[in-house]
C-alpha positions in Angstrom: 39.6 -217.1 87.7 39.0 -215.4 90.5 40.5 -212.4 90.3 40.0 -212.3 86.4 36.1 -212.4 87.4 36.7 -209.5 89.6 39.1 -207.5 87.0 36.2 -207.7 84.3 33.6 -206.3 86.6 35.9 -204.1 87.5 36.6 -202.5 83.7 32.9 -202.5 83.3 32.2 -200.3 86.3 35.1 -198.1 84.1 33.0 -197.6 81.1 30.2 -197.5 83.1 31.4 -194.6 84.0 33.1 -193.3 81.0 29.6 -193.8 79.6 27.7 -191.9 82.4 30.7 -188.7 82.6 29.7 -187.6 78.8 25.8 -187.6 79.4 26.3 -184.3 82.6 24.6 -186.5 84.7 25.8 -187.2 88.1 27.9 -184.1 89.5 30.6 -186.7 91.5 31.4 -189.5 90.2 34.3 -190.7 93.0 31.9 -193.2 94.5 31.8 -195.0 92.4 35.3 -194.4 91.4 36.2 -196.1 94.4 34.1 -199.1 93.7 36.0 -200.1 90.6 39.2 -200.0 93.4 36.9 -202.6 95.6 36.1 -204.5 93.2 40.2 -205.9 92.4 40.3 -207.2 96.4 38.5 -210.1 97.5 35.1 -209.5 99.8 35.7 -209.7 103.6 39.2 -212.0 103.2 37.2 -214.4 100.9 39.5 -214.6 97.2 35.9 -216.7 95.5 34.5 -213.9 96.1 33.6 -210.7 93.2 31.5 -207.3 95.1 29.4 -204.1 94.3 30.4 -201.6 96.5 29.3 -198.0 96.0 27.7 -195.8 98.1 25.2 -192.7 97.6 25.5 -192.2 94.3 24.0 -188.1 94.1 22.1 -188.3 90.6 20.8 -185.0 91.1 17.2 -183.2 90.5 15.1 -186.3 89.1 13.4 -185.4 86.2 10.0 -186.5 87.3 9.3 -183.4 90.3 6.0 -181.8 88.8 4.5 -185.5 90.0 5.5 -185.6 93.0 3.5 -184.4 95.9 3.3 -182.5 97.6 4.0 -180.2 94.7 6.2 -177.2 94.5 8.9 -178.7 95.8 12.3 -176.0 95.6 14.3 -178.8 94.8 15.4 -183.1 94.4 18.3 -185.8 94.7 18.4 -189.1 94.7 21.1 -191.0 96.2 21.9 -194.9 94.8 23.5 -196.8 97.1 24.3 -200.9 96.2 26.3 -203.5 98.4 25.9 -206.7 96.4 28.5 -209.9 96.6 28.9 -213.1 95.1 30.4 -216.0 94.0 33.1 -216.7 91.3 31.4 -218.2 88.3 31.6 -218.7 84.6 28.0 -219.4 84.5 26.2 -218.1 87.7 23.7 -219.7 89.4 20.3 -218.6 91.1 22.0 -218.5 95.0 25.3 -217.0 93.3 24.4 -213.8 95.2 25.6 -213.9 98.9 24.7 -210.8 99.9 22.2 -208.0 98.6 21.7 -204.5 100.1 20.4 -201.4 97.2 18.8 -198.6 98.6 17.3 -195.4 96.8 16.5 -192.7 98.3 15.1 -189.9 97.3 14.8 -185.6 99.3 13.5 -182.9 97.9 12.7 -179.4 100.2 10.1 -177.2 99.5 10.2 -172.7 99.5 9.9 -173.6 103.6 13.2 -175.4 103.6 10.5 -178.1 105.1 12.3 -182.1 104.3 10.6 -185.1 103.0 12.6 -188.0 102.3 10.9 -191.2 100.0 13.1 -195.4 100.2 12.8 -198.1 98.4 14.7 -200.8 99.8 16.3 -204.2 97.5 17.9 -206.5 99.3 18.4 -210.3 99.6 17.2 -212.8 102.6 19.5 -215.0 103.5 17.9 -217.9 105.2 19.9 -219.5 108.7 19.8 -222.7 110.0 17.3 -222.3 112.8 14.8 -219.5 111.3 11.5 -221.5 110.5 8.8 -220.5 108.4 8.2 -216.2 107.9 4.6 -215.6 108.4 4.3 -213.6 105.4 5.6 -214.2 102.2 9.4 -213.5 101.4 10.7 -213.2 98.5 14.5 -214.2 97.9 15.0 -211.2 96.3 12.4 -208.4 96.8 11.6 -204.5 97.3 10.2 -202.8 99.6 8.9 -199.2 100.0 10.5 -197.7 103.2 12.7 -200.0 104.8 15.4 -199.4 107.2 15.8 -195.6 106.0 12.8 -194.3 106.6 12.2 -196.2 110.3 15.5 -194.9 111.8 13.6 -191.2 110.4 9.7 -191.4 111.0 11.2 -190.0 114.9 13.8 -186.9 113.3 11.1 -183.1 113.1 13.0 -182.2 110.5 11.5 -184.5 108.5 8.1 -184.2 107.6 5.9 -187.0 107.1 2.4 -186.5 107.4 -0.7 -189.2 107.1 2.9 -191.9 105.2 2.1 -194.8 106.7 4.7 -197.4 106.6 4.5 -201.4 106.6 6.9 -204.1 106.3 4.5 -205.2 103.1 4.4 -206.1 100.0 8.4 -207.5 100.1 8.4 -207.5 95.7 9.5 -209.9 94.2 12.6 -208.9 91.7 15.5 -210.5 90.7 18.9 -209.6 91.9 20.6 -205.3 90.9 24.7 -205.0 90.9 25.9 -201.3 90.0 25.4 -201.1 86.3 21.9 -202.5 86.8 21.5 -200.5 89.4 21.9 -197.6 87.6 20.1 -198.3 84.6 17.2 -198.8 86.9 17.7 -195.7 87.7 17.3 -193.6 84.7 14.7 -195.5 83.5 13.0 -194.9 86.5 14.1 -191.4 87.2 15.4 -190.2 84.4 14.1 -190.9 81.0 16.1 -188.5 78.6 18.7 -189.3 80.1 18.5 -193.1 79.9 16.8 -193.0 75.8 20.5 -191.1 75.4 22.1 -193.8 76.8 20.0 -196.6 75.1 22.0 -195.0 72.3 25.5 -195.7 73.7 27.1 -199.5 72.4 28.8 -199.7 75.2 26.9 -199.0 77.7 24.1 -201.6 76.2 26.8 -203.9 76.6 27.3 -203.4 79.9 23.6 -203.7 80.8 23.1 -207.3 79.1 25.9 -208.6 80.3 25.1 -207.6 83.7 21.6 -209.0 82.9 23.3 -212.2 81.9 24.5 -212.9 84.9 22.1 -212.8 87.2 19.5 -212.2 86.0 19.2 -215.3 82.9 19.1 -217.5 86.1 17.4 -215.5 87.9 14.2 -216.8 85.1 15.6 -219.2 84.1 15.3 -220.7 87.7 11.2 -219.0 87.4 10.7 -220.3 84.4 11.7 -224.5 85.6 8.7 -224.0 87.7 6.4 -224.0 84.9 8.3 -226.8 82.5 8.8 -228.7 85.7 6.7 -227.6 88.3 8.2 -231.4 90.1 11.3 -229.5 90.9 9.9 -226.4 92.3 12.2 -225.8 95.2 14.6 -223.2 94.0 12.0 -221.0 92.3 9.3 -220.9 95.3 12.3 -220.1 97.6 12.7 -216.8 94.5 9.0 -216.8 94.9 6.6 -218.8 97.5 3.4 -217.5 95.7 4.3 -220.5 93.4 2.4 -223.6 94.9 3.2 -227.4 94.4 -0.5 -229.4 94.5 
C-alpha cells in the first residue's frame, strides 16, 4: 500500500507540473521535477512514510507589486519551499503528518539596487517527551511572519529592514499544506489572474481537492469534534490551544 500511495502522490505532482507548464508563469519547473523523483523514495528509509520535498520554486514577479511598501521596486520574485512528510494511510488522520517545513520568501530590489525581503513560515510543532508547557499558545500547525530566514539575514548589510520589528508571535493556526496546496496558496494570494485561469482546469481542481481531502478534512474534522463532543477536546486543543475545556 505504501508504494502505491507514494506513486499516486508522484502522479499528482506530474499532473501539477503539466498544469503549470501551460500557463507560462514559472520559467524553471526543475524544482518540481526533482520533487517528483523524491516522491517514489521512502523518506528517511522508512517505507511507511510519503514525502513532498520541493526547494525554491521561483514564481517570478508578483502581481501585487503596486501595493508593496516601499514603493518604486524594480523587480521581485517569490520562492516556495515545501518539506512535508506523512504516514501512508488510505484514510489519513490528524496525526498523519510527521514533519512540515513550508517557506514563502519574497525578494525585491529597487532602482538603487537596495535589497528587500519578507518571508512567511508554516511548520508543525512536534511535541517531544519532556518539553513541558509552552509559554504561549502554540498551535500544532502554524504560520509565522519572518521566522528563521529573517533572523539569519537581519545582520546582513545587503538587506534593508528599516524600522521593522520581528517577533516569534503570533503563531497563526493553519491546516498543513503539501506541494499542491502550497502552489495553490501562492497562486491565490499573489498571482490572482493565473489562479483564476488554473481554476478553469478540471485536472488542477481535482488535484487540489484530493490534497484538501487528505490533509484538510482530518484537520477540520478534529476541530469540529470539539464543538460536537467537547468532552473529547484533546486532539482539537492540540491543533488550536485556545480551545478550552471548562
